[in-house]
N, C-alpha and C positions, 0 to 999 in steps of 0.2 A: 558188534552186530546190532545192538539196540539202536545205535545212532543211524545206521543204514536203513532200518525198517521204515521210519517215517519218510525218508527221502524216496524210497521205492514206492511207498503208498501214494505219495504226491505225484510221482511220475506216472504211475498206473492210472490215477484219477484223471490226469491231464490227457493221457493217451486215449482213455475211454471217452472223454468229452470230445476230443478231436475226431474220433471215429464216429461217434454218435451224430455229430454235426456235419460229417463228411468234409471236414476242413474248412467249411464256410464260417467265417467269424463275422459277426455284425459289429461294425464300429459305432462309436458314439458320435454320430454326425452332428447332433445338436450341440454337444459339448464343444466340439471343435469350432463350430460356427460362433458360439458364444465367446470362446477364447480369442478368435480372430477379430471379432467386432470390438471386444473390450481392449485388445492391444491397439487396434487402429484408433480407437477413441483416446486412449492414453497418450499415444504419440501425437495426436492432433492437439490435445490440451497442452502437452509439454512444448510443442512447437509454437503454439500461440504465445506462450509466456516467455520462452527462452530463445525463440527464433533469432532476434537481432543479436543477442549475445553469442549464440552459436555461430552465426554468420561472421561476426567480428573475429572470433577465435580461429575460424577456418581461414579467413583472409590473412591474419597474422602468421599462422603456421605456413601458409603458402609463401608469403613474403620472406620469412626466415629460411625456408628451404631453398628459395632462389638466391638468397644472399643479399637481398635488397634492404634488409632491416638488421640492425645490430643485435 
């Protein structure tokens, strides 16, 4: 019974918060924008350094899939 009590309290607190805000949750828009911009920047940097090698690997994989390369 003691293990159930904290869970019920947590559920009751979440339900109370949900009712108090009428179900409207405010998202962390600034955080998501930051994550998106940082991910795009990381991809751009990696592509700048590894682009030719990645292109070569892709070409070799396609050639092997077609059976043109041993």
